[in-house]
N, C-alpha and C positions, 0 to 999 in steps of 0.2 A: 510232768507228772503231778508235781504240787499245784500247778494251775489247774489240771483237771480235778483233783481232789477238792479244791476250792470251789470249783464251778457246780460240782455234785453236792457238796455241803450246801450251798446257797440254793440250789433247786429243792433240796430236802427242806430247808427251812421254809421256803415259799409255800410248799406243799402243806407243811404242818400248821401254818398260818392261816392258810385258805380252808383247810378242813371244817373249822368251826363254822365258818360262813356258809359252807356247802350245806352242812347238816341244818343250820337255821333256816337256810332258803328252802330246803326240802320240806321242813316241819310246817313252813307258813305257805307252801305252795298253793293249797286250796283258798286260802283267806279271801282273795279277792273275787271269788266266784259269784257273790250276790251282786255284783256291779259289772261284771264280765262274763255275759252268756258263753262265749267259746270255751273259757276256763271252766265253767259249770259243766259243759258237755264233756270237756276232757276228762273230768273227774265223774262223770255219770251222774251228776247231782240234778235231780229233777227240779224244774222250775215251773212246770205246767202240769196239768192232769190229762189223761187220754179220755175226755168226755166232751159232750156237746154243751155242757153246762160251765157255769163259774164257781170256783171254789173261794168262799170268803174265809179268811183266816185271821184269828185275833190271838196276839201274843202278850205275855206278861202277867197275865191274871192267874187266879181270880182276885178282883177288887170288889170291895164291900158296896161301892156306888157305881163305878164304871160297868161292871159285868152285868148287874140287873138291868141297867139302861140299855145296854146293848141287847139283852136277851128280849126286852120288851119291844124293841124295834124290829127284831128278826121275827118275833111272834106275829106282830102286825102284818108283816110281809109274807108270812107263811114261809120263811127262808130258814134253811138249814146251814150251818157253818161249823167250823173247825177251830178249836180253842186249844193253843199251846200254853199248857199250864206250867207254872214254876212251883216247884215243890215247897219252897219255903212259904209261899203265899197260900197254897192249899192248906197247909199246916195251920196258917193263922185264920183261914176263912173256909173251913171245910163245907159249911152249908152253902156257900156261894159256887163252890166246885161242884157239889152235888146236884144243884139246881141246873148247871149248865148240861150235864148228862141226863137228868130227869126231863129236860126240855127237848131232848132227842138230837142234841148236837154231839159231834164227835170230839173226844178229848184226846190230846197228843201231848207230846213230851217236849219241854223247854228246860229240863234240867231242875237240879233242887237249889243251887245257888245261881245267880245271873252272872256268871264269871266268863270273861273272854277265855275261850279254849286255849288260846296261844299262851296263856299262862299257867296251864294246868298240865300235869303229867297224865299219861294214860290211865295210871292207876287211880289217881285223884278222880278224873272223869268217870271211870268204871264205877266207883263208888258212889259218886254223886248221882249218876243215871239210875242205878239200881235202887237207890234210896228214894228217888223221885217216883220211879215207876211203880215200886210197891206201895207208896203212900197214895198215889193217884188211883190206882186200882182198888186200893181198900176203901177209899172215901167215895169214889164215884161208881164202883162196881164194873168199871170198863177197862180194859187193858189196852194201853196206847200202843199203836202200831207205828206212829210217825215220830220223828225227832227233828227238831230244829234247834240249833244252837243258838245262845244268846248273840244278839247283833248279826246272825246269819253267817258267823265266821267259823269256818272249821280248821282245825289243825290236821295235818296228814295222820298222825296218830289217832287223833279224835275221830275223823272220819271212818278210818279202817275198824275201830272199835265199835263204833255206833253201827256200822253195817252188819255186825254180827248178830243183832238182835232187832233193830229198827230200820224203817226205811227214811232216809235223809230227805228232806223237802224243803226247797227255798221257796221263791216267789218269782212271778213274772212281771207284777206290777205292784207299786206301793203308794200310799198317800202322803208318806214323811209326816205322819200325824204326831211324831213324838218331840218335834222341834217347838220352840218357844214362838217362832213367827208363824206357825201353822194356823190357818183359819178354817172353818168348815167349808168354805169355797175352794180354797186351794187344795185341800185334801181330796175332795170329791173330784176336782179337776185333774189332778195328777193320777188317783186310783182308776178313773175311767177313761183316760187317755189312750185311743186306739185299743179299747177293751174288745176282746173276743172270745169266743168258746175256748175252754180250756185254760184260761188264765187263773193263775193264784193270786189272790189279792192280799197284800199284807197290811194289816191294821193293827191298833193296839185297844184293848179295852181296860187298861190301867195304866197309872203314872208312877208306879214304884220305882222305874229306873229311867224316867223321862222327864220332860217339863211337867211342872206341877199343873195339875187341872187338865192336862192334855186329852184325858179320856172325854172330856165335854166337848172337845172339838171333834173328836172322832164320832161321838154321839150325834153332833150336830150336822157332820157330814154324811151319816149313813142313810137317811132317807133319799138323798140324790144319787147316791152309789147303788142302792136297790132299785131305784126306778132305772138307771142305765142299764142294769142286768136285765130288768124285765123288758125294757125296750129291744133288747137284742133277741127276745124270745128264747132265751137260755134259762134252763133251770138252775136253782142254786144247789150245789153238791157238796157234801163232805168229801174230803181229799180221798180216803181210802176207797169209799164206795164208788168213786168217780172212775176208778181204773180196773 
């Protein structure tokens, strides 16, 4: 009997030691969805739009120089896009955020602070998103319907909360335009590789959270990306109007 009690005690200690690991694993379960399509599918995270068009999306703005440069290029191509705005940048540059909406583009939610969701409680995230949504709506006159978290990384609690009010959206192709090694050629090549109708393209119109001056690389790559979409014969579609 003493031996049995010791065995049970050991099992209970192991269970107690494994519980925090299990909780942490569950919390981070959706985190790899941006680079693991089967995981995105398992969590019902959209990466594409149900449309014959292509959705260009721009994260991390507004930016006083980057966003106007992108808007000019889109206007020249008669292209519509979706901009995932960061609240703290909307607060700094409200006139630029307003220009995005005034130009007919869709505004979407990227949070108030650009902070990894794995480091935030659900309460902290709820306050952050409510603050960002209210500010974006007040400045642009448009109510965001989409949410993309910083870095595209969801926590389980964050995903469950976001779904209560917004539609989470990731991407199906990207240009990796935020890196120091990115060039206009490399960004355009990656963003348009195997491009097809229904794709959601991730780009950035700001360098607030990435390599300094990276928005210039994005602007330099955009004409080639626009031409690639036009070569498909696919229209440019804002994400929510595409579904």
